[in-house]
C-alpha positions as CSV (number, residue, x, y, z in Angstrom):
1,S,101.8,128.2,95.4
2,P,100.3,125.6,97.8
3,D,103.0,123.1,96.5
4,W,105.5,124.9,98.7
5,A,103.6,123.5,101.8
6,F,104.5,120.0,100.8
7,T,108.3,120.3,100.6
8,D,111.0,120.0,103.3
9,S,112.4,123.5,102.7
10,G,109.4,125.6,101.4
11,I,107.2,128.0,103.2
12,W,103.6,128.5,102.2
13,G,101.4,131.4,103.5
14,G,97.8,130.8,102.6
15,R,95.3,133.6,102.3
16,P,92.1,133.0,104.4
17,I,88.6,133.2,103.0
18,N,86.1,133.7,105.8
19,D,88.8,132.9,108.3
20,E,89.5,129.5,106.7
21,I,92.4,128.2,104.6
22,Y,92.2,125.1,102.6
23,I,95.2,123.0,101.5
24,G,95.4,119.4,100.6
25,M,96.8,116.5,98.7
26,T,95.3,114.0,96.3
27,F,96.4,110.4,96.2
28,S,95.9,108.1,93.2
29,N,95.7,105.0,95.4
30,K,94.2,104.4,98.8
31,E,96.6,105.6,101.5
32,I,96.8,105.0,105.3
33,I,97.6,108.2,107.0
34,R,98.7,107.8,110.6
35,C,99.5,111.4,111.5
36,V,99.9,114.9,110.1
37,E,102.8,117.0,111.0
38,Y,103.6,120.5,110.1
39,T,106.2,123.2,111.2
40,N,105.2,126.8,111.7
41,A,107.1,129.5,110.0
42,S,110.1,130.8,112.1
43,Y,108.3,133.9,113.2
44,S,105.4,133.9,115.7
45,G,101.8,134.8,115.0
46,K,101.3,132.8,111.8
47,G,100.3,129.4,113.2
48,V,96.8,128.0,113.1
49,N,94.4,127.7,116.1
50,E,92.5,124.8,114.7
51,M,93.1,122.2,112.0
52,R,90.5,119.9,110.5
53,I,91.6,116.8,108.7
54,E,89.1,115.8,106.0
55,A,88.6,112.9,103.6
56,L,86.5,112.6,100.5
57,N,83.7,110.2,100.8
58,V,83.7,108.7,97.3
59,D,80.1,107.4,97.7
60,T,78.6,110.8,98.4
61,T,81.4,113.0,96.9
62,E,81.3,115.0,100.1
63,W,84.2,116.0,102.2
64,E,83.9,114.7,105.8
65,T,85.8,115.7,108.9
66,V,88.0,112.9,110.2
67,L,89.5,114.8,113.1
68,T,89.6,118.4,114.5
69,A,92.8,119.4,116.3
70,N,92.6,122.4,118.7
71,N,95.1,124.1,121.1
72,L,97.9,123.8,118.6
73,N,101.3,125.4,119.3
74,L,101.4,128.8,117.6
75,E,105.0,129.7,118.4
76,G,107.5,130.3,115.6
77,S,109.2,127.1,114.3
78,A,106.9,124.9,116.5
79,V,106.2,121.4,115.2
80,N,102.6,120.2,115.6
81,R,102.1,116.5,115.2
82,I,98.5,115.3,115.0
83,P,97.9,111.6,115.4
84,L,95.0,110.1,113.5
85,V,93.3,107.3,115.4
86,Q,91.2,104.9,113.4
87,I,87.9,104.3,115.1
88,N,85.6,103.2,112.2
89,N,87.0,99.7,111.8
90,P,87.9,98.2,115.2
91,S,89.8,95.0,115.3
92,S,87.8,91.8,115.6
93,E,89.2,90.9,118.9
94,P,91.2,92.8,121.6
95,S,95.0,93.1,121.2
96,L,97.5,92.4,123.9
97,M,99.8,95.0,122.4
98,P,99.1,98.7,123.0
99,S,98.8,100.8,119.9
100,T,100.7,104.0,119.2
101,G,99.0,106.9,117.6
102,C,101.9,108.3,115.6
103,S,105.3,106.8,115.1
104,D,108.5,108.7,114.9
105,D,108.3,108.3,111.1
106,C,105.1,110.2,110.3
107,D,103.6,108.8,107.1
108,F,102.5,112.2,105.9
109,K,104.0,115.6,106.7
110,I,102.8,119.2,106.0
111,D,105.7,121.6,106.2
């Protein structure tokens, strides 16, 4: 069950269709996602080469790619953290403080 992918102790092994595996979460309210983090299974050879983060455009009801991550660590037990950088709504004026892509407390994790 894909629900295993969203637990701290579960392992989920998807089955590809045309070399792609889909997994996701649905939120009842608008959420700010700063990064996606997942841990590979403890054995090598089961990681992903590429991950696409998508969001549903409610106006068109189409899924749109937010970010494509490549060159991910494929080793067993490797942790891949993918920061999501907001570029669609820039601040009204420059900030003196640098921004960080992904804090130590990732808002959303895929295990």
